[in-house]
N, C-alpha and C positions, 0 to 999 in steps of 0.2 A: 513406415517406421518413423517414430518420433525422433527429434534431433539428439535427446539425451538417453535414448534407450541403451542399456548396457552400463550406465553410470549409477553407482550405489552411493547413497548419502545417508550418513548417520546423523540424526536430527536430535540435538540435546536442547532444544528451544521450547519456550512456552510464551504465554501471552500473545502478542501480535507481531512484533518486528521480526523475531526469528522465524516463527511459523509462516509469515508471508513470504520470507526468502525461500523456505523449503517447499512451500506450496507452489511457487513459480517454478522451481526445479522439477517438482513432481508433474505439474501440468506439461512441461516440456519432455516428459518421458522418463525422468530418472526414478529409480527405485528408492523410495524414501522410507528409512526405518526410524520411527519415532521412539526414542528411548525415554521412558517416563518413570518417575519415582514410584517405587513399589507401593501399592495400596492407595495411592493418591492421584499420581498423574499430573498432567498439565493443569494449572490453576484455573484455566478457562473452562475446564470440564464442569466446574462447580458454579459457574456464573448463570445469572438469569437473563432472559427468559430460557426456559428449558422444556423439554417434552420427554416424558419417560426417563428422566434422569440425564438426558443429553442436552447440552447447551447449544443454542444456535450459533454462539460465537466460536465454540470449539469446532463445530462442524464446518463453518465457513472457511477456517484457516487450515483445517487438517484433513480434509476429504482426500481420499486416494492414497493415504500413507498406511503403513503398517505400524502397529504399536507393540512394543515389548516393555516389560517392566524390569528395571535393573537398579540395584543399590550399589552405587559405585564406591561406597564405603566398605562394602563386603569384598575382601580379597578374592573370593571365588567368582563373584559376579563382575568384578572389576576386570578379571582375566578374560571372561566372556567378551567384554567390550573391547579389550585389546585384540582379541582374536577376530573380532568383527572388523576393526580397523585394518587388519592385514588384508582383508578382502574387499575393502571399500576404497572409494575414490575421494570422497569429501566428508568432512566433519563440520557441522555448524552448531554453534552455541551462542546464547545470549546471556550468559551469567555476568555478574560484576567481575571486572578484570581481576585476576589472581585466584578466582575460585577453582578453575580447572587445574592450576598448578598445585593447589592443596591436595588435590586428588592424585597428583602426579601424572595428569593426563593432558597437560597443555601441549601447545604445538611442538616445542623443543623435544618433549618426551616422545610424542607420537611419530616425529619424523625419524627417530632413531629406530622405530619399529617398522615404519613404511616411509621410506625417503621421499617418494613422490606424492604423499598425501596432501591434499588441499584443505586447509583449516580456516574456516571463516568465523570471526568473532564479532558479534554485534553488541554494542554496549551504548550507554548514554553519551559518553564523552570520549570513547576510544581508549586504547591501551597506553598512551603517553599523555603528557601535559599536566598541569596543576590540578584539573578536575578529574583525572582518570579514575581515581579511587571513589568517586561519588556514585551512589546509586541514583537511577533516574527512571521515571516513567513518562509517558508521552506528554502530559500537560506541563510537566517541569521544563521539558525541551522546547515545547511551544512557547513558553514564557521566555526562556533564555535566548532563544533564537531571534527574538524581536518580533515574531509573527503576532503574538498577542497585542503588541503596541500598535500595530496597523490595522487591526481587525475590530470592527464594531462601528457604532454610529459616530458621526462627527461630534467631537468634544465629549464623547462618552468614555466610560471605563474600558480598559483592555478586555478583550473577549477571546476565548479559545475557539478553535474550530469545533463544529459540531460532531466530528469524528476524530479518529486517532491518526492524524495526518503525519506526525512525526514517525510514528511506528511504521506506518505504510511506506513512507519515502525511504526510511533506513532499510526496510525489508527488501524493497526493490533494488536499492544500491547493492545490498548484500548478494542478491541473485546475479547482478551485473558483474560484481567482483568475482564470483565463483565461475561464471562463464568465461571471463577473461583469463582466469587462472587455468581453467581446463584447456583453453586454446594455447596458453603458454606451455602447458605441460606437453601437449601434442607436438609443439615446436621443439622444446628443449629436453623433454623428459624430466623436468624438475617440478617438484611440488611448491606450495607457496602459502604463506600466511596472509590472509585478507582481513584487514582491521577496519571495521565499519563504526563510525560514530553517528549517533542520531543527530547530534548538534551539527556536525559537519554536513550531514545530508541535508538538513533544513537550510543551512546557510548557502549551500551550493546549488539548490534548486528552487525551492519556494521563496526564498529571500533574496536570490541572487541579483534581481533587478533593483530592488530597493537599496541594497547595500551599494551597488554600482552607481545608482543616481546620487546617493549621499556622498559617495567619494568624489563625485564631480562637482556637485553644487553646494555641498556642506549643509544642506537643508535636511532636518530629521523628518522622515515621513510620519504622518499621523492618520488615524482612521478617516476614511471618506464615506462610510456607510456603504451603500450599493452604488457608489460612483467610482469610476476608474481614477487612479491617482493622477494621471497626466493627459488623458484624452476625453473628448466629448463630441456627440453624446455617446456615452458608454455607461449606462445606468439603468435604474429601474424607473418606470413610469406607471402611475395608477391608470387603470381602465375603469369601465363601468362596473365590472364585476370581479375585478382583481388587480393584477399588475403584470408587467412583462418586462424583460430585460432587453434593451436595445443597444446594439453594438455597431455603430456606424461611424467611426471616427475620421475616416478619410473624407476628403472633399467630394470624391465621386459618389461614395456611399451616401453621404449626407444629402447631396443634391438629389439623388434618386429617391431617397426616403421622403423628402419634402415634396417632391413632385408626385409621388405615388400616393401620398396622403392628402393631396390637393392643397398644399400650402407652400408653393414655391417662394412666397414672399419672405418666409422665414430664412431660407437659404440665401436669398438676395440681400438680406440685411447685412450691411458691411461689418457689424459685430460678429457675424457668424459664418461668413463665407470662407475663411481660412481656418485650418485646424487650430493653429496657435491662438487665434482670436477667439474661437469657439471656447477653448478651455479657460482663457483669461476672463471671458464673460459667462462662465458656466451657469451662474445663478440667473442671469437674464435669459440664457438659452432655455434653462429649465422652465422658467415662467412662460416662455413663449410656446414651448412644446407640450407642456402638461395638459392644457386645454383640448389640444388636438386628440391625445390618446384618451382623455376622460370622456370624449364623445363616442368612443368605440368600446366594444367588448374585447376581451382578451383574444377570443377566436377571430374576431374581425381584424384586429391589428395584426395578428399572426398571419392571417391569410394574405393581407396586403404585403407583408414583408417577405413571405415565402414566395409569392408570385414574382417578385423582383430579385429573388436570391440574395436577400439582405440578411446579415447576421442577426439572430434574436433567439430568446429562449423564454418559453413559459416557465414560470416558477413552480415546479412540481413538488408535491409532497411525496413521501416514500411510497404511499399506496398508488400514486400516479406512476412512478418509476417502475413499480413492480408489475405493471401491465402496459408499459410503454411499447408502442407497436415497432418502433425502430429496434429496441433491444431484443424483442421477441423475433423479429425478422433475421437478427444477427445471431440467433441461438444462444443468447447470453444467459439464459436461465436454465439451470440444470437440476435434476432430482438426484438427491444423495440418500442412499439407504443406510439406516442405522439399525443395528440388531435389536436395540431395546425400544427405539422411538418411532420406527417406521421411516417414512419418506420426509425428508426436508427439501424445500425448494431454496436454492441459493444461486449465487452468481458464478458463472463459469469463467474460463480463461479468455482474455480479450484478444490475444493475437490470433490472426487467421493466417494459417500457413499450409501449403500444399501437402507438406509431410505430416500434418497433424489434423486428420479428419475429425469432425465433431463427434464426441462421445456422449451419449444421452444420459449416463448414469455413473456415479462413483459411490464408493462406500465410505462411511465414516467408521474408523476402527474403535471398538470397545477397548477399554484399558487392558493392555497385555494380551489381547486376543491372539496375536501372532508370536508370543514368546516361544511356545513349544516348537512351532513350525520353523522359525528362524534358527533355533538352537539345533534342531534335527537336520534340516535340509541344508542350511548354509555352513554350519560348523561341524556337521556329521556327528553330533553328540549322541550317545546312546540314552535310552530311557533312564538308566541308572545314573548316568552322568548328570542329566538334567535335574533329576530329583535331588541328587546330592548338592548341586549348586544352589538350590532354592530351598534347602532345609531351614 
């Protein structure tokens, strides 16, 4: 039995942050009913690349969920949503603050219907503060969080992450908030409002060390390229056929690395023997170490570092990751069936728990495919009542 079996989630989210939250709850065993706009659905259904009319992005964030179509502006369909709230545990939405209140379906309204409901709202800047009314997408929050100001080549322009990092972080914090609220409800019987800000989430996680360092020394962090901000060697080195990330900042790791590569004299150099000195002389250290790695292929350098259990990483492209032996061994790739597009291969749930045996396949819901069954089975509506509600 999965940890969240028996928990029902009404998912009013789209794009990435909200769906990542509800996907996590789904993977933990919750029944997630995705409520989509009639005739259109989640915006990511229409993104490219797609196959058979189904987008890869939609599948990756919405596998395993049910899909129903509701127009919350229609009084009859709004009533259906309210009836679903009465038999559900969690509502998750990522609209701009105030949107659900316009529908009369915000937390204060829903708690009158079901006092122990847990309501999670994910937005760019949260429900309070001077920016709360602003709309935001991932790249805007990457910019405002300071993340872009420390990313990129040294002395270069600010650069965003190659993926939607702010969305993902906010979605995971949303799931954490819901889990905490469920535990609180188990202890007290009370529901709760969970307010998740993408900007807060970035500041509290991805940017936490940079902000802390600035508050101590007053120095504004700047991009370092593929070097670490305060440690060395902790960077990319070119090899005969590519490059490799080397992460050996402690004295013991650095000593082992230089001896394993046959260059103990670099470690013995007074400029490099202590961690603080290595960083102060990082350019000189780079000049000393680069010829050592240039004489090796990436595979040869990796073999040496693996032999001595030193931290390193090959710089993989996505096609390399898609066939990575470690991820395959960990059952991280799963096949998702789609009624229109066949089988998609995507990434599965990363937590390994005894109560959650590996599941080899999930489905991706077609728009509204579960509408009838949810109405009939969960709300006991007759065929006539269903037809009338969707006239």
